[in-house]
C-alpha positions, 0 to 999 in steps of 0.5 A: 625560570631558565630558557632553553636554546634549542634546534628548531624543527620543521613546526617552527619555520613558519613562526621563525619567519614571522618574528623574523619578518616583524623586525624586518628593518634591523635585519631583512626581509625573508621569504619561505624559500630564502630563510630554508636556504638560510639555515641549511646553509648555518653554522649555527641555528637556535631559538628559545623557547616557543620562538621568543627569540631566534640566532642564526650564524654562518662560516666563512664557506656558506653559499649565502650572498649577502653584501657584508658576509662577503665584506668579511669574506674578503678580510678573513679566512676563517669566522662566525659571521652573526647573520640575525639574532631577533627577541620578541618585544615580549620577551626583550629584558629576559637575556635572551641575546646574551644568552645566544651569544655566549652559546654561540661563542662557545658553539665557534670556539669548540669548532676553532675559530676565534672570529665572530662578526656582524654589523648593527646599524647606524642610519637607522640608528640600533643604540641598543644593538650598539651597547650590547656589542659594545658590552660584549667585546665587539669593536668596529672594524669597517662600515658601509653604506647598504643602498638597499634594506628591508625589500629595498625600502630604506637606505641605511649605513652600518658598522662592521663589528668584531670581536676576537676569542682572547685566547690567541689574539695575534692570529690575524695575519693567519685569518685576513686575507690580502688577496690583492694589492689594492687591498692589502694597506686596508686589510693590514690596517683591519688586523692591527685594529683587531688585535687590539680585542 
C-alpha cells in the first residue's frame, strides 16, 4: 500500500507536536505555539499517512531564529532549508524520508530553487542520517558547535550540508553572499566546494 503525502490540517497539529518531541534530541523540542509559527513560516510542510512522518522546510525569506538557518542565509541568496524530517519508530524502513525528500526536491525546483540544505548531528552521531544524505547527494560545506540542543540539555556538533540541483551546477557565484570582507574568502571556498555536486 502506497503512503500518500499530504498537507496538514488543524486536526494534525497535536499529533505533529507529539511526533516531533519524541525525537527532540535529533531535531529540537517545540511547543504548540512554536510549531504553529514554524508551519506558518514554511515553504513546504508534508505529512505521510496518519502522521507517520513529517517534513518541514523553509526558504531564505522565512522569519525563523535558528543558528544553522542563519548560517546558510549569510552565505546563499536563495535556498531551501530542511528544518526537520521525523519518521515515527513504527514507520521506519518504509522509505518515507526518501519520498518526502524527493517530493521536496521537485517542489523546490518548480519554485526555481537549486539549493537544498540542512544539518546532521555529528556528536551525538546519527549514522543513518549521514548515509541517507550522502546517498541523496548532499556534501558538507561547514560545521558548527551548538551549545544548546533539546532545551539546552545536550551540546552537539553538526555538519552543515548542501545539495545542488544538477540542472545548473555553476550558479554558485550568483547564489553565494559576499556580504563582508571577513566572510568573502570563506564564502568563495564554500562556492568552489558546492560546484562539485
